C-alpha positions, 0 to 999 in steps of 0.5 A: 365908131369908137366906143370911147371917143363918141361917148360926151364928156360931162362938164363940171360947174366952174369947168370951161372948154374953148375949142378953136381949130387946132387947140382945145382950152380948158380952165378950171378952179385948179388951172389951165391947160391946153392940148393941140388936137389934130384938124381932121377932128371936131371938139364942140361944146354943146352946153354942159358936154363936150363932143368929139367927132371925127370927119371920116372913118380912116384908121389914123381917125379912128386912132386919134378919136378916142386919145382925143376924147381921153385926153380932153376928159383928163383934162376936165377932170384936172381943172376941176379936182386934180390929180395925185399919186404917192410914193411910200420910201421903204428902208432903215434910214429913208425918209423925205423932208419938205424943203421949199416947193420941194422935197430931199430925199435922204434914201441911202446915198452918200448926200441928200438928193433934192427934188424940184417939182416943175411948175403946175405940180405940188410936192407934199411930204406927208410924215417921214416915208410918204410923198405926194405928187399933186397937180392937174396934168395927168402926164405931169403928175406921173411923171414927177412920180416916176422921177422920184421913183428913178431915185432909188428904185425899189431893190428886187433882194431887199425890197428897200427903195422908193415905191408907188403907195399900193405897188406889189414888189417881189422879193427874190431869194438870195444866193444862200436860198439855192444852196441849201443842201 
């Protein structure tokens, strides 16, 4: 049996889970999330816990068991606490400004880059060099952070660019370092 799949998901106060055939809906203080579930799995709400069970030990069922449990657990965490990813802008003149719901990035291009968030995502510019991506959907938060990072990924030779907080960028030596004689 799956070690991840068989663990029950505790429900914090204020979070409700509704499981119908093929769909799980999780509602909480930060919003409502929905996830399609394989009909081969059973999602049961027992008091203050959610339990995911599978019908058989077939390979596909075993694969979906742990995945479904993790997706539901992430939805419960998202609607109760939310998720956040932070990015740093490293470089001379690189900065981020709040502009309405989105942000404006100045990262060495001729024109500023406007980034608008999808529904359910909040972008917050902290100071001039840090951007926080917040939301209830873990996948959407990660995707939005990756889209912002893709505007100007870290340069391997200078280290300048947009990077995740805590990301280690290994800077390569330039061609002058190879010509030492």
